[in-house]
C-alpha positions as protocol buffer text, in pm:
chain_id: "A"
residue {
  index: 1
  type: MET
  ca { x: 0 y: 0 z: 0 }
}
residue {
  index: 2
  type: PRO
  ca { x: 156 y: 335 z: -103 }
}
residue {
  index: 3
  type: ASP
  ca { x: 236 y: 582 z: 178 }
}
residue {
  index: 4
  type: ILE
  ca { x: 225 y: 961 z: 179 }
}
residue {
  index: 5
  type: ALA
  ca { x: 398 y: 1172 z: 444 }
}
residue {
  index: 6
  type: ILE
  ca { x: 280 y: 1526 z: 515 }
}
residue {
  index: 7
  type: ILE
  ca { x: 552 y: 1727 z: 688 }
}
residue {
  index: 8
  type: GLY
  ca { x: 386 y: 2001 z: 890 }
}
residue {
  index: 9
  type: GLY
  ca { x: 71 y: 1993 z: 1101 }
}
residue {
  index: 10
  type: GLY
  ca { x: -65 y: 2334 z: 1009 }
}
residue {
  index: 11
  type: ALA
  ca { x: -366 y: 2430 z: 799 }
}
residue {
  index: 12
  type: ALA
  ca { x: -189 y: 2348 z: 471 }
}
residue {
  index: 13
  type: GLY
  ca { x: -69 y: 2012 z: 601 }
}
residue {
  index: 14
  type: PHE
  ca { x: -413 y: 1907 z: 722 }
}
residue {
  index: 15
  type: PHE
  ca { x: -586 y: 2020 z: 407 }
}
residue {
  index: 16
  type: ALA
  ca { x: -331 y: 1836 z: 192 }
}
residue {
  index: 17
  type: ALA
  ca { x: -364 y: 1523 z: 403 }
}
residue {
  index: 18
  type: VAL
  ca { x: -744 y: 1518 z: 393 }
}
residue {
  index: 19
  type: ASN
  ca { x: -759 y: 1566 z: 18 }
}
residue {
  index: 20
  type: ALA
  ca { x: -484 y: 1310 z: -47 }
}
residue {
  index: 21
  type: LYS
  ca { x: -674 y: 1052 z: 157 }
}
residue {
  index: 22
  type: ILE
  ca { x: -1006 y: 1131 z: -12 }
}
residue {
  index: 23
  type: THR
  ca { x: -848 y: 1118 z: -359 }
}
residue {
  index: 24
  type: TYR
  ca { x: -652 y: 798 z: -286 }
}
residue {
  index: 25
  type: PRO
  ca { x: -850 y: 616 z: -15 }
}
residue {
  index: 26
  type: GLN
  ca { x: -621 y: 309 z: -21 }
}
residue {
  index: 27
  type: THR
  ca { x: -317 y: 522 z: 62 }
}
residue {
  index: 28
  type: THR
  ca { x: -179 y: 556 z: 413 }
}
residue {
  index: 29
  type: VAL
  ca { x: -146 y: 929 z: 486 }
}
residue {
  index: 30
  type: THR
  ca { x: 44 y: 1050 z: 793 }
}
residue {
  index: 31
  type: ILE
  ca { x: 94 y: 1404 z: 922 }
}
residue {
  index: 32
  type: PHE
  ca { x: 424 y: 1470 z: 1103 }
}
residue {
  index: 33
  type: GLU
  ca { x: 433 y: 1783 z: 1322 }
}
residue {
  index: 34
  type: LYS
  ca { x: 753 y: 1890 z: 1499 }
}
residue {
  index: 35
  type: SER
  ca { x: 579 y: 2045 z: 1801 }
}
residue {
  index: 36
  type: ASN
  ca { x: 347 y: 1871 z: 2042 }
}
residue {
  index: 37
  type: ARG
  ca { x: 43 y: 2057 z: 1914 }
}
residue {
  index: 38
  type: VAL
  ca { x: -106 y: 2073 z: 1566 }
}
residue {
  index: 39
  type: LEU
  ca { x: -270 y: 2380 z: 1408 }
}
residue {
  index: 40
  type: ALA
  ca { x: -115 y: 2614 z: 1667 }
}
residue {
  index: 41
  type: LYS
  ca { x: -100 y: 2909 z: 1427 }
}
residue {
  index: 42
  type: VAL
  ca { x: -462 y: 2857 z: 1322 }
}
residue {
  index: 43
  type: LEU
  ca { x: -569 y: 2892 z: 1684 }
}
residue {
  index: 44
  type: ILE
  ca { x: -400 y: 3231 z: 1726 }
}
residue {
  index: 45
  type: SER
  ca { x: -471 y: 3374 z: 1380 }
}
residue {
  index: 46
  type: GLY
  ca { x: -707 y: 3666 z: 1344 }
}
residue {
  index: 47
  type: GLY
  ca { x: -683 y: 3745 z: 1712 }
}
residue {
  index: 48
  type: GLY
  ca { x: -806 y: 3397 z: 1800 }
}
residue {
  index: 49
  type: ARG
  ca { x: -1095 y: 3419 z: 1553 }
}
residue {
  index: 50
  type: CYS
  ca { x: -913 y: 3285 z: 1243 }
}
residue {
  index: 51
  type: ASN
  ca { x: -937 y: 3507 z: 937 }
}
residue {
  index: 52
  type: LEU
  ca { x: -1005 y: 3213 z: 707 }
}
residue {
  index: 53
  type: THR
  ca { x: -1004 y: 3384 z: 369 }
}
residue {
  index: 54
  type: ASN
  ca { x: -1133 y: 3694 z: 190 }
}
residue {
  index: 55
  type: SER
  ca { x: -1427 y: 3754 z: -42 }
}
residue {
  index: 56
  type: PHE
  ca { x: -1195 y: 3937 z: -288 }
}
residue {
  index: 57
  type: ALA
  ca { x: -1500 y: 4149 z: -378 }
}
residue {
  index: 58
  type: GLN
  ca { x: -1288 y: 4466 z: -367 }
}
residue {
  index: 59
  type: VAL
  ca { x: -980 y: 4318 z: -531 }
}
residue {
  index: 60
  type: LYS
  ca { x: -955 y: 4409 z: -900 }
}
residue {
  index: 61
  type: ASP
  ca { x: -609 y: 4264 z: -954 }
}
residue {
  index: 62
  type: LEU
  ca { x: -435 y: 3999 z: -743 }
}
residue {
  index: 63
  type: LYS
  ca { x: -102 y: 4178 z: -774 }
}
residue {
  index: 64
  type: HIS
  ca { x: -242 y: 4451 z: -548 }
}
residue {
  index: 65
  type: VAL
  ca { x: -272 y: 4204 z: -260 }
}
residue {
  index: 66
  type: TYR
  ca { x: -8 y: 3948 z: -361 }
}
residue {
  index: 67
  type: PRO
  ca { x: 260 y: 4166 z: -521 }
}
residue {
  index: 68
  type: ARG
  ca { x: 530 y: 3901 z: -490 }
}
residue {
  index: 69
  type: GLY
  ca { x: 322 y: 3601 z: -590 }
}
residue {
  index: 70
  type: ASP
  ca { x: 20 y: 3708 z: -792 }
}
residue {
  index: 71
  type: LYS
  ca { x: 103 y: 3486 z: -1092 }
}
residue {
  index: 72
  type: LEU
  ca { x: 128 y: 3176 z: -873 }
}
residue {
  index: 73
  type: ILE
  ca { x: -196 y: 3262 z: -690 }
}
residue {
  index: 74
  type: LYS
  ca { x: -379 y: 3307 z: -1022 }
}
residue {
  index: 75
  type: ARG
  ca { x: -275 y: 2957 z: -1129 }
}
residue {
  index: 76
  type: LEU
  ca { x: -375 y: 2810 z: -793 }
}
residue {
  index: 77
  type: PHE
  ca { x: -711 y: 2986 z: -799 }
}
residue {
  index: 78
  type: LYS
  ca { x: -796 y: 2801 z: -1121 }
}
residue {
  index: 79
  type: VAL
  ca { x: -780 y: 2479 z: -919 }
}
residue {
  index: 80
  type: PHE
  ca { x: -915 y: 2588 z: -580 }
}
residue {
  index: 81
  type: ASN
  ca { x: -1011 y: 2946 z: -496 }
}
residue {
  index: 82
  type: HIS
  ca { x: -1173 y: 3146 z: -215 }
}
residue {
  index: 83
  type: HIS
  ca { x: -1522 y: 3039 z: -326 }
}
residue {
  index: 84
  type: ASP
  ca { x: -1416 y: 2675 z: -300 }
}
residue {
  index: 85
  type: THR
  ca { x: -1269 y: 2741 z: 45 }
}
residue {
  index: 86
  type: TYR
  ca { x: -1591 y: 2900 z: 166 }
}
residue {
  index: 87
  type: ARG
  ca { x: -1799 y: 2615 z: 27 }
}
residue {
  index: 88
  type: TRP
  ca { x: -1568 y: 2344 z: 168 }
}
residue {
  index: 89
  type: PHE
  ca { x: -1587 y: 2461 z: 528 }
}
residue {
  index: 90
  type: GLU
  ca { x: -1962 y: 2520 z: 521 }
}
residue {
  index: 91
  type: GLU
  ca { x: -2008 y: 2168 z: 382 }
}
residue {
  index: 92
  type: GLN
  ca { x: -1812 y: 2042 z: 683 }
}
residue {
  index: 93
  type: GLY
  ca { x: -2060 y: 2212 z: 915 }
}
residue {
  index: 94
  type: VAL
  ca { x: -1868 y: 2535 z: 985 }
}
residue {
  index: 95
  type: PRO
  ca { x: -2086 y: 2838 z: 898 }
}
residue {
  index: 96
  type: LEU
  ca { x: -1886 y: 3142 z: 788 }
}
residue {
  index: 97
  type: VAL
  ca { x: -1950 y: 3515 z: 788 }
}
residue {
  index: 98
  type: THR
  ca { x: -1812 y: 3795 z: 568 }
}
residue {
  index: 99
  type: GLN
  ca { x: -1726 y: 4119 z: 747 }
}
residue {
  index: 100
  type: ASP
  ca { x: -1759 y: 4471 z: 606 }
}
residue {
  index: 101
  type: ASP
  ca { x: -1387 y: 4466 z: 522 }
}
residue {
  index: 102
  type: GLU
  ca { x: -1446 y: 4147 z: 317 }
}
residue {
  index: 103
  type: CYS
  ca { x: -1252 y: 3928 z: 563 }
}
residue {
  index: 104
  type: ILE
  ca { x: -1416 y: 3592 z: 624 }
}
residue {
  index: 105
  type: PHE
  ca { x: -1433 y: 3437 z: 973 }
}
residue {
  index: 106
  type: PRO
  ca { x: -1616 y: 3141 z: 1126 }
}
residue {
  index: 107
  type: LYS
  ca { x: -1958 y: 3257 z: 1244 }
}
residue {
  index: 108
  type: SER
  ca { x: -1866 y: 3138 z: 1593 }
}
residue {
  index: 109
  type: GLN
  ca { x: -1582 y: 3395 z: 1592 }
}
residue {
  index: 110
  type: ARG
  ca { x: -1358 y: 3122 z: 1737 }
}
residue {
  index: 111
  type: ALA
  ca { x: -1053 y: 2976 z: 1565 }
}
residue {
  index: 112
  type: THR
  ca { x: -1122 y: 2646 z: 1740 }
}
residue {
  index: 113
  type: SER
  ca { x: -1414 y: 2597 z: 1499 }
}
residue {
  index: 114
  type: ILE
  ca { x: -1166 y: 2576 z: 1210 }
}
residue {
  index: 115
  type: ALA
  ca { x: -904 y: 2371 z: 1394 }
}
residue {
  index: 116
  type: ASP
  ca { x: -1162 y: 2123 z: 1524 }
}
residue {
  index: 117
  type: CYS
  ca { x: -1308 y: 2089 z: 1176 }
}
residue {
  index: 118
  type: LEU
  ca { x: -971 y: 2005 z: 1017 }
}
residue {
  index: 119
  type: ILE
  ca { x: -879 y: 1756 z: 1289 }
}
residue {
  index: 120
  type: ARG
  ca { x: -1221 y: 1591 z: 1278 }
}
residue {
  index: 121
  type: LYS
  ca { x: -1215 y: 1561 z: 898 }
}
residue {
  index: 122
  type: ALA
  ca { x: -863 y: 1420 z: 903 }
}
residue {
  index: 123
  type: LEU
  ca { x: -946 y: 1153 z: 1158 }
}
residue {
  index: 124
  type: GLN
  ca { x: -1273 y: 1065 z: 984 }
}
residue {
  index: 125
  type: SER
  ca { x: -1082 y: 1022 z: 658 }
}
residue {
  index: 126
  type: GLY
  ca { x: -830 y: 791 z: 820 }
}
residue {
  index: 127
  type: VAL
  ca { x: -534 y: 1030 z: 832 }
}
residue {
  index: 128
  type: LYS
  ca { x: -275 y: 948 z: 1098 }
}
residue {
  index: 129
  type: ILE
  ca { x: -139 y: 1234 z: 1311 }
}
residue {
  index: 130
  type: ARG
  ca { x: 206 y: 1222 z: 1473 }
}
residue {
  index: 131
  type: THR
  ca { x: 342 y: 1505 z: 1690 }
}
residue {
  index: 132
  type: GLY
  ca { x: 694 y: 1562 z: 1818 }
}
residue {
  index: 133
  type: TYR
  ca { x: 855 y: 1462 z: 1486 }
}
residue {
  index: 134
  type: THR
  ca { x: 1118 y: 1703 z: 1349 }
}
residue {
  index: 135
  type: LEU
  ca { x: 1233 y: 1617 z: 998 }
}
residue {
  index: 136
  type: GLU
  ca { x: 1611 y: 1633 z: 947 }
}
residue {
  index: 137
  type: ARG
  ca { x: 1677 y: 1468 z: 616 }
}
residue {
  index: 138
  type: LEU
  ca { x: 1509 y: 1323 z: 305 }
}
residue {
  index: 139
  type: THR
  ca { x: 1699 y: 1059 z: 111 }
}
residue {
  index: 140
  type: PRO
  ca { x: 1586 y: 943 z: -235 }
}
residue {
  index: 141
  type: LEU
  ca { x: 1603 y: 564 z: -272 }
}
residue {
  index: 142
  type: PRO
  ca { x: 1680 y: 361 z: -589 }
}
residue {
  index: 143
  type: ASP
  ca { x: 1319 y: 244 z: -615 }
}
residue {
  index: 144
  type: SER
  ca { x: 1195 y: 610 z: -632 }
}
residue {
  index: 145
  type: ARG
  ca { x: 1073 y: 605 z: -274 }
}
residue {
  index: 146
  type: ILE
  ca { x: 1196 y: 852 z: -13 }
}
residue {
  index: 147
  type: LYS
  ca { x: 1345 y: 781 z: 328 }
}
residue {
  index: 148
  type: ALA
  ca { x: 1266 y: 1039 z: 595 }
}
residue {
  index: 149
  type: THR
  ca { x: 1497 y: 1073 z: 894 }
}
residue {
  index: 150
  type: PHE
  ca { x: 1365 y: 1249 z: 1202 }
}
residue {
  index: 151
  type: ARG
  ca { x: 1562 y: 1412 z: 1483 }
}
residue {
  index: 152
  type: SER
  ca { x: 1465 y: 1134 z: 1723 }
}
residue {
  index: 153
  type: GLY
  ca { x: 1652 y: 889 z: 1502 }
}
residue {
  index: 154
  type: THR
  ca { x: 1331 y: 741 z: 1365 }
}
residue {
  index: 155
  type: THR
  ca { x: 1329 y: 665 z: 993 }
}
residue {
  index: 156
  type: ALA
  ca { x: 1044 y: 578 z: 762 }
}
residue {
  index: 157
  type: VAL
  ca { x: 1006 y: 519 z: 387 }
}
residue {
  index: 158
  type: PHE
  ca { x: 734 y: 683 z: 179 }
}
residue {
  index: 159
  type: ASN
  ca { x: 620 y: 686 z: -181 }
}
residue {
  index: 160
  type: LYS
  ca { x: 549 y: 1058 z: -166 }
}
residue {
  index: 161
  type: VAL
  ca { x: 641 y: 1341 z: 73 }
}
residue {
  index: 162
  type: ILE
  ca { x: 452 y: 1670 z: 86 }
}
residue {
  index: 163
  type: ILE
  ca { x: 629 y: 1961 z: 255 }
}
residue {
  index: 164
  type: ALA
  ca { x: 380 y: 2191 z: 430 }
}
residue {
  index: 165
  type: THR
  ca { x: 601 y: 2355 z: 691 }
}
residue {
  index: 166
  type: GLY
  ca { x: 537 y: 2715 z: 583 }
}
residue {
  index: 167
  type: GLY
  ca { x: 814 y: 2974 z: 580 }
}
residue {
  index: 168
  type: SER
  ca { x: 1130 y: 2983 z: 786 }
}
residue {
  index: 169
  type: PRO
  ca { x: 1315 y: 3288 z: 921 }
}
residue {
  index: 170
  type: ARG
  ca { x: 1644 y: 3109 z: 858 }
}
residue {
  index: 171
  type: ALA
  ca { x: 1742 y: 2957 z: 524 }
}
residue {
  index: 172
  type: GLU
  ca { x: 1947 y: 2682 z: 691 }
}
residue {
  index: 173
  type: LYS
  ca { x: 1626 y: 2536 z: 828 }
}
residue {
  index: 174
  type: LEU
  ca { x: 1542 y: 2443 z: 469 }
}
residue {
  index: 175
  type: SER
  ca { x: 1882 y: 2286 z: 395 }
}
residue {
  index: 176
  type: TYR
  ca { x: 1729 y: 1939 z: 365 }
}
residue {
  index: 177
  type: LEU
  ca { x: 1543 y: 2068 z: 58 }
}
residue {
  index: 178
  type: ALA
  ca { x: 1855 y: 2231 z: -85 }
}
residue {
  index: 179
  type: ASP
  ca { x: 2029 y: 1891 z: -51 }
}
residue {
  index: 180
  type: LEU
  ca { x: 1763 y: 1752 z: -287 }
}
residue {
  index: 181
  type: GLY
  ca { x: 1847 y: 2015 z: -549 }
}
residue {
  index: 182
  type: HIS
  ca { x: 1583 y: 2275 z: -469 }
}
residue {
  index: 183
  type: THR
  ca { x: 1672 y: 2644 z: -489 }
}
residue {
  index: 184
  type: ILE
  ca { x: 1616 y: 2821 z: -158 }
}
residue {
  index: 185
  type: VAL
  ca { x: 1534 y: 3191 z: -178 }
}
residue {
  index: 186
  type: ALA
  ca { x: 1674 y: 3375 z: 123 }
}
residue {
  index: 187
  type: PRO
  ca { x: 1384 y: 3463 z: 358 }
}
residue {
  index: 188
  type: VAL
  ca { x: 1336 y: 3825 z: 467 }
}
residue {
  index: 189
  type: PRO
  ca { x: 1105 y: 3977 z: 730 }
}
residue {
  index: 190
  type: SER
  ca { x: 763 y: 4099 z: 623 }
}
residue {
  index: 191
  type: LEU
  ca { x: 458 y: 4261 z: 784 }
}
residue {
  index: 192
  type: PHE
  ca { x: 649 y: 4486 z: 1025 }
}
residue {
  index: 193
  type: THR
  ca { x: 615 y: 4842 z: 1155 }
}
residue {
  index: 194
  type: PHE
  ca { x: 849 y: 5131 z: 1071 }
}
residue {
  index: 195
  type: GLU
  ca { x: 1065 y: 5316 z: 1319 }
}
residue {
  index: 196
  type: VAL
  ca { x: 1061 y: 5694 z: 1268 }
}
residue {
  index: 197
  type: ARG
  ca { x: 1307 y: 5889 z: 1480 }
}
residue {
  index: 198
  type: GLU
  ca { x: 1161 y: 6234 z: 1412 }
}
residue {
  index: 199
  type: PRO
  ca { x: 1038 y: 6363 z: 1755 }
}
residue {
  index: 200
  type: LEU
  ca { x: 767 y: 6584 z: 1601 }
}
residue {
  index: 201
  type: PHE
  ca { x: 620 y: 6281 z: 1425 }
}
residue {
  index: 202
  type: ARG
  ca { x: 628 y: 6067 z: 1737 }
}
residue {
  index: 203
  type: ALA
  ca { x: 460 y: 6347 z: 1930 }
}
residue {
  index: 204
  type: LEU
  ca { x: 144 y: 6260 z: 1736 }
}
residue {
  index: 205
  type: MET
  ca { x: 135 y: 5914 z: 1899 }
}
residue {
  index: 206
  type: GLY
  ca { x: -212 y: 5761 z: 1888 }
}
residue {
  index: 207
  type: THR
  ca { x: -320 y: 5950 z: 1575 }
}
residue {
  index: 208
  type: VAL
  ca { x: -498 y: 5739 z: 1315 }
}
residue {
  index: 209
  type: THR
  ca { x: -548 y: 5866 z: 959 }
}
residue {
  index: 210
  type: ASP
  ca { x: -760 y: 5665 z: 718 }
}
residue {
  index: 211
  type: PRO
  ca { x: -696 y: 5640 z: 434 }
}
residue {
  index: 212
  type: VAL
  ca { x: -345 y: 5749 z: 343 }
}
residue {
  index: 213
  type: THR
  ca { x: -110 y: 5635 z: 69 }
}
residue {
  index: 214
  type: LEU
  ca { x: 238 y: 5533 z: 173 }
}
residue {
  index: 215
  type: SER
  ca { x: 515 y: 5502 z: -82 }
}
residue {
  index: 216
  type: ILE
  ca { x: 889 y: 5461 z: -106 }
}
residue {
  index: 217
  type: PRO
  ca { x: 1030 y: 5736 z: -333 }
}
residue {
  index: 218
  type: THR
  ca { x: 1207 y: 5625 z: -655 }
}
residue {
  index: 219
  type: THR
  ca { x: 1030 y: 5286 z: -639 }
}
residue {
  index: 220
  type: LYS
  ca { x: 689 y: 5151 z: -740 }
}
residue {
  index: 221
  type: HIS
  ca { x: 618 y: 5029 z: -387 }
}
residue {
  index: 222
  type: ARG
  ca { x: 307 y: 5185 z: -238 }
}
residue {
  index: 223
  type: SER
  ca { x: 8 y: 5094 z: -23 }
}
residue {
  index: 224
  type: THR
  ca { x: -322 y: 5247 z: 84 }
}
residue {
  index: 225
  type: GLY
  ca { x: -500 y: 5209 z: 414 }
}
residue {
  index: 226
  type: ALA
  ca { x: -511 y: 5332 z: 772 }
}
residue {
  index: 227
  type: LEU
  ca { x: -193 y: 5472 z: 926 }
}
residue {
  index: 228
  type: LEU
  ca { x: -137 y: 5462 z: 1302 }
}
residue {
  index: 229
  type: ILE
  ca { x: 133 y: 5680 z: 1456 }
}
residue {
  index: 230
  type: THR
  ca { x: 294 y: 5514 z: 1757 }
}
residue {
  index: 231
  type: HIS
  ca { x: 562 y: 5608 z: 2010 }
}
residue {
  index: 232
  type: TRP
  ca { x: 821 y: 5447 z: 1781 }
}
residue {
  index: 233
  type: GLY
  ca { x: 688 y: 5545 z: 1437 }
}
residue {
  index: 234
  type: MET
  ca { x: 440 y: 5400 z: 1189 }
}
residue {
  index: 235
  type: SER
  ca { x: 199 y: 5109 z: 1223 }
}
residue {
  index: 236
  type: GLY
  ca { x: -145 y: 5014 z: 1096 }
}
residue {
  index: 237
  type: PRO
  ca { x: -261 y: 4836 z: 777 }
}
residue {
  index: 238
  type: ALA
  ca { x: -95 y: 5079 z: 533 }
}
residue {
  index: 239
  type: THR
  ca { x: 244 y: 5028 z: 700 }
}
residue {
  index: 240
  type: LEU
  ca { x: 215 y: 4651 z: 726 }
}
residue {
  index: 241
  type: LYS
  ca { x: 109 y: 4619 z: 362 }
}
residue {
  index: 242
  type: LEU
  ca { x: 397 y: 4837 z: 241 }
}
residue {
  index: 243
  type: SER
  ca { x: 644 y: 4632 z: 445 }
}
residue {
  index: 244
  type: SER
  ca { x: 514 y: 4322 z: 268 }
}
residue {
  index: 245
  type: TYR
  ca { x: 515 y: 4469 z: -81 }
}
residue {
  index: 246
  type: ALA
  ca { x: 868 y: 4611 z: -42 }
}
residue {
  index: 247
  type: ALA
  ca { x: 1014 y: 4345 z: 188 }
}
residue {
  index: 248
  type: ARG
  ca { x: 1310 y: 4256 z: -31 }
}
residue {
  index: 249
  type: TYR
  ca { x: 1385 y: 4617 z: -131 }
}
residue {
  index: 250
  type: ILE
  ca { x: 1379 y: 4727 z: 235 }
}
residue {
  index: 251
  type: ASN
  ca { x: 1611 y: 4440 z: 325 }
}
residue {
  index: 252
  type: GLU
  ca { x: 1853 y: 4548 z: 51 }
}
residue {
  index: 253
  type: GLN
  ca { x: 1852 y: 4899 z: 202 }
}
residue {
  index: 254
  type: HIS
  ca { x: 1943 y: 4751 z: 541 }
}
residue {
  index: 255
  type: TYR
  ca { x: 1611 y: 4883 z: 676 }
}
residue {
  index: 256
  type: CYS
  ca { x: 1711 y: 5249 z: 634 }
}
residue {
  index: 257
  type: PHE
  ca { x: 1488 y: 5416 z: 372 }
}
residue {
  index: 258
  type: ASN
  ca { x: 1257 y: 5711 z: 305 }
}
residue {
  index: 259
  type: VAL
  ca { x: 877 y: 5691 z: 323 }
}
residue {
  index: 260
  type: ALA
  ca { x: 640 y: 5943 z: 166 }
}
residue {
  index: 261
  type: VAL
  ca { x: 296 y: 5992 z: 322 }
}
residue {
  index: 262
  type: ASN
  ca { x: 8 y: 6119 z: 110 }
}
residue {
  index: 263
  type: TRP
  ca { x: -213 y: 6228 z: 399 }
}
residue {
  index: 264
  type: LEU
  ca { x: -512 y: 6319 z: 182 }
}
residue {
  index: 265
  type: ASN
  ca { x: -482 y: 6011 z: -40 }
}
residue {
  index: 266
  type: GLU
  ca { x: -502 y: 6237 z: -345 }
}
residue {
  index: 267
  type: THR
  ca { x: -256 y: 6213 z: -635 }
}
residue {
  index: 268
  type: ASN
  ca { x: -334 y: 6546 z: -803 }
}
residue {
  index: 269
  type: ALA
  ca { x: -153 y: 6837 z: -633 }
}
residue {
  index: 270
  type: GLU
  ca { x: -382 y: 7094 z: -792 }
}
residue {
  index: 271
  type: THR
  ca { x: -689 y: 6914 z: -660 }
}
residue {
  index: 272
  type: ILE
  ca { x: -541 y: 6923 z: -310 }
}
residue {
  index: 273
  type: ARG
  ca { x: -462 y: 7293 z: -344 }
}
residue {
  index: 274
  type: GLU
  ca { x: -816 y: 7375 z: -460 }
}
residue {
  index: 275
  type: ARG
  ca { x: -963 y: 7167 z: -180 }
}
residue {
  index: 276
  type: LEU
  ca { x: -766 y: 7355 z: 86 }
}
residue {
  index: 277
  type: LEU
  ca { x: -836 y: 7697 z: -70 }
}
residue {
  index: 278
  type: THR
  ca { x: -1209 y: 7620 z: -78 }
}
residue {
  index: 279
  type: LEU
  ca { x: -1202 y: 7528 z: 293 }
}
residue {
  index: 280
  type: ALA
  ca { x: -1020 y: 7850 z: 376 }
}
residue {
  index: 281
  type: ALA
  ca { x: -1253 y: 8067 z: 164 }
}
residue {
  index: 282
  type: THR
  ca { x: -1567 y: 7904 z: 305 }
}
residue {
  index: 283
  type: HIS
  ca { x: -1456 y: 7948 z: 668 }
}
residue {
  index: 284
  type: PRO
  ca { x: -1234 y: 8261 z: 669 }
}
residue {
  index: 285
  type: LYS
  ca { x: -1261 y: 8323 z: 1044 }
}
residue {
  index: 286
  type: LYS
  ca { x: -1214 y: 7968 z: 1170 }
}
residue {
  index: 287
  type: GLN
  ca { x: -891 y: 7816 z: 1291 }
}
residue {
  index: 288
  type: LEU
  ca { x: -719 y: 7537 z: 1103 }
}
residue {
  index: 289
  type: ASN
  ca { x: -804 y: 7271 z: 1361 }
}
residue {
  index: 290
  type: SER
  ca { x: -1174 y: 7320 z: 1298 }
}
residue {
  index: 291
  type: ILE
  ca { x: -1180 y: 7336 z: 916 }
}
residue {
  index: 292
  type: ARG
  ca { x: -930 y: 7063 z: 835 }
}
residue {
  index: 293
  type: PRO
  ca { x: -992 y: 6794 z: 569 }
}
residue {
  index: 294
  type: ASP
  ca { x: -1222 y: 6525 z: 710 }
}
residue {
  index: 295
  type: ASN
  ca { x: -966 y: 6246 z: 734 }
}
residue {
  index: 296
  type: LEU
  ca { x: -711 y: 6455 z: 930 }
}
residue {
  index: 297
  type: SER
  ca { x: -723 y: 6497 z: 1307 }
}
residue {
  index: 298
  type: ALA
  ca { x: -692 y: 6847 z: 1451 }
}
residue {
  index: 299
  type: SER
  ca { x: -347 y: 6777 z: 1598 }
}
residue {
  index: 300
  type: LEU
  ca { x: -220 y: 6633 z: 1270 }
}
residue {
  index: 301
  type: ALA
  ca { x: -355 y: 6923 z: 1062 }
}
residue {
  index: 302
  type: VAL
  ca { x: -190 y: 7177 z: 1291 }
}
residue {
  index: 303
  type: SER
  ca { x: 136 y: 6981 z: 1299 }
}
residue {
  index: 304
  type: LEU
  ca { x: 150 y: 6960 z: 918 }
}
residue {
  index: 305
  type: ALA
  ca { x: 81 y: 7333 z: 885 }
}
residue {
  index: 306
  type: GLU
  ca { x: 354 y: 7417 z: 1137 }
}
residue {
  index: 307
  type: SER
  ca { x: 596 y: 7185 z: 960 }
}
residue {
  index: 308
  type: ILE
  ca { x: 531 y: 7357 z: 626 }
}
residue {
  index: 309
  type: ALA
  ca { x: 577 y: 7698 z: 789 }
}
residue {
  index: 310
  type: ARG
  ca { x: 912 y: 7593 z: 936 }
}
residue {
  index: 311
  type: GLN
  ca { x: 1029 y: 7462 z: 600 }
}
residue {
  index: 312
  type: ARG
  ca { x: 936 y: 7789 z: 428 }
}
residue {
  index: 313
  type: LYS
  ca { x: 1116 y: 7987 z: 696 }
}
residue {
  index: 314
  type: THR
  ca { x: 1427 y: 7773 z: 658 }
}
residue {
  index: 315
  type: MET
  ca { x: 1421 y: 7821 z: 282 }
}
residue {
  index: 316
  type: GLY
  ca { x: 1405 y: 8197 z: 334 }
}
């Protein structure tokens, strides 16, 4: 009887295992997870609610949300997309709900609903689950099978091995794949906040502006969304998205780079000028903090005006 090993007991590993067993019911399918608990990341994702997928209703082009892998995602979506994901979980008895931001969560608002579903489906399908198994080496055998060697010293032979371990912060953790001839792309951090050392910027800590457009000058990297100013710099969806889009560029710059903030989320300078002049003409006796553009807080509007005034004074 042919055997299939799934390395990694996360969402991808369980989904692969279940579908392999359903497609080839006579095959022995075993999940090997290095920790003592499967689906750990599922249980903490989405703040413990598990952001399962997205409706993609507001996504016109996948490259806007998957800038480093849109071509691959397009090919994968032809086989199994977000509609299939939604349908699959509801068929397994897990009702889902789509939020206003198009993120999809289990109706229970508990990640355990997703984890329990995957575990239940795996066991019902006959998938074996083994925890505490850390893979160290894969060795191709003359008969086209593969020998897996685990850190405990245990070895096992399989017809097929599916790697579902996710990413790794260190390339050497994937050396067993490099030994098989695979090319390993150096991993870089993604989805991080930006440190801004300018005291005047940090003084606006707690300010949220939504939406803004963030960009890195001289590049095509940009993002739109809410910006949160913290005691160390920039956070919020716009920052996290830009860090993802420009992850490799930022790494190449050794994490020292310029960021431009389009506070009004408007690309036409003349439109911005007319908008501000109209506000001033309509409310000639009011102070700036009471006639600011809608998406700017009073403190931010005043700070920007003072910054511009200082720049003009410096320039003479």
